[in-house]
N, C-alpha and C positions, 0 to 999 in steps of 0.2 A: 884235228891233228891227223887222224888216219887218212882222211880224204886228201890232205895235202901231199901225202906220199904218192898218191895216184895222179894228182893234177897240180904239180908244183908251179907250173907257169901261171895258172889262174891266181894262185896266192901271191906270187911275185908281182903280178900286174896290179892287183887290188891293194895289197898291204904296202908294198914298197913304192911302186910308181904312184899309186893313189895318194899316199902320204906325202911323197915328194912334191907333187903338184900343189897340194894344200899348203905345204910349208913355203913353197915359192910365192904363192899368193899372200901368205901371212907376212912375208918379209917385206912386202911393198906397202904396208899400211900399219898405222899404230894400233896395237892390241894390248889388252890388259893381261891376258893369260891364254895359252893354248894347251889344252889338256890332251895328252896322247894315252890311249888305253892300250897297253902292251899285254903281256901274258906271263904267267909263271913258266911257260914252256921255253923262255929264253935261257933257263938254266939247263945245263946238260948233265950227263952221268958223272962227270968229273967234279961237279960242284959239291961242296960240303953241305950236309944237311944238319941243321936248318939252313935254308938258303939266305945268304946275306948279300944285299944289293951291291956293295962295293968290293966284294971278294971276287976271285976268279970264277967266271960263270960256267966254264966248260963249253963243250960243243952241243948246241941244241940237237935233240934226237929226231927232229922232223923238219921238213921245209917250213911248216907253219911257224915253229919256234925260231927258225933262222930268219924268216921274213919279219917277225915281230922284233927281233933283236936289231935288224936293219932299220926299222922305223925309229927305234930308240936312238941309234947312232945318228940318223938323219936329223932328228929333233935336237939332239945335243950339238950337232954341227951347226945347224941354223941358229941356235941360241948363241954359240960362240962367234960365228961368222957375221951374222946379221942382227943379232940382238933380239931374235924372236923369243918371247917369254914362254918357253915350253916347260912342261913338267910331265913326266911319264909315270903312270901307275901300273903295277903288275898284279892283276887279280888272280886269285888261286881258286880253281874249281868251284865256280859260282853255282849255287843252287837256290831254289825258291819258286815263287809263283811265276806262271807263264814261262817255265823253263823250256828250252828248245827240245823238240821231240826226239832228236837224234843223239842226245847226250845220255850217258850211262844210267843215271837215276831214273830218267823218264822211261827208258827202254825196260829197265828192271821192273818198275812198278806196273807198267802196261802189260808186260808179258806175264807177270805173276797173277794179276787180277784176271787175266784171260785164261789162266791155267796152261800157258804155253811154256816151252823150254826157255830158260834164261841164258843168253849167250855170255859165257865167262871166258875172257882171254887170259890164259895162264892159270895159276892155281889160286888166284884171289888174294895173294899176299901183298900185292902192291898197295902202297898207302897214298891217300890223297888228303890234302888240306881243304876239306869242304868248307865253304864260306857262304853264308846267306847273302843274297843279293842286297838286302837292306843294309847290312854292314858295309858291303863294297860301295854302295851308292853314298853312304855317309863319308867314306874315305875319299871318293872322287870329288864330292862337294867341298870337302876340306882342302883338297889339293888345288882347287880353283881359287881359293881365297887366302890360303896360308902364306905368310911371309917366308922368305929365305928358302924357297923350294925350287926356284928357277934352275933349269938344267939338271935337276935330280931325277932319279928313278926310285920309286918307293913301292914296297910290297903292300898288298892288301889281302891278307889271309886271315886264318884263325889260329894258326900255330899249334893245332892239335890234330894231327893226321890220323885217319882211320883206314884199316884195310878194307878191301872190297868185300871180303867175307863178312866182316863186322857190319858193313853197310847193309848187306843182304839180310843179315840177322835182324837188324833194326827194322827194315822194311817188312819182314815176316811178322814181327810183333805188331806193328802199326796196322798192317793190312789184314792180319788175321788169317794168313794162308802161308803154305810152304812153297818155297821156290824149287822148281824142277831145273836143275843145273845142266846146261849143255856146255861141256868143257871144250874150248878151242885153243889152238896154239897161241903162245904169248906173242904179242905184237912188239916188234923191235922199236917202234916209234913211242912206246909207252915207257916213261921213266919208272924205276922201281919205287920211288917215293917223291912226294912234294911236301915241303913244309916251310912256311914263311918265318923268317926272323922278323919280328915286328918292332924291334928296338928303334929303328929309324922312323917308322910310321908313327909310333907313339910320341917320339921326340918332336918331329916336325909338324905332325897333323893332329896330335892329340887323339889318335885313332885307337879304338878299343872295340874289338868284335864282341857282340852281346848275345847273339842267338846261337845256341848249341845245336849240334847235329840232330839230337833226338827231337828237339822242338821244331827244327826246320822240316824234318821228315813228317812229323805230325801235321 
């Protein structure tokens, strides 16, 4: 998200043009299902929490979110225009094994274990709907097989957001060390809260997240 603010053209080229090229190819051959992985960042500050897929989304807070929303619209357009069997899923703050090293939880754990200052943007009050990668993968697999989901966008979250300060406290407990906080200015690209409404996912996919944040951190 933050890097997209600095390099928006790279994100437009990969997310928008890359998806468009794939959809154009998909429109020229018979396919059973095309899964599009979007993001919870398509929701903007004006969206009501918890985030509901078919309610007004607001304006994304970053170029990353805007490009992901564009991929959804392209997928829905190709479904309506060419019959491409698309379905979009919106993962929320994925965590778990082999997590990217540039994401918050990886940075926090690494710096805490090294005894280094932990970079905290803002006061730590922003809330995130942390969702284990296993639960997200179960939702993606269901979206590739479920009936009556073509042309839809579906949340894959946990619907129990935690503040960043609470996350740090859980890490302190599991790692057995205290965090040395380095406070930084709040980032305008960060939403104050993300929280998935899972009504649609439960109805269409039989989706139910099972791994709690404490277990995921452990």
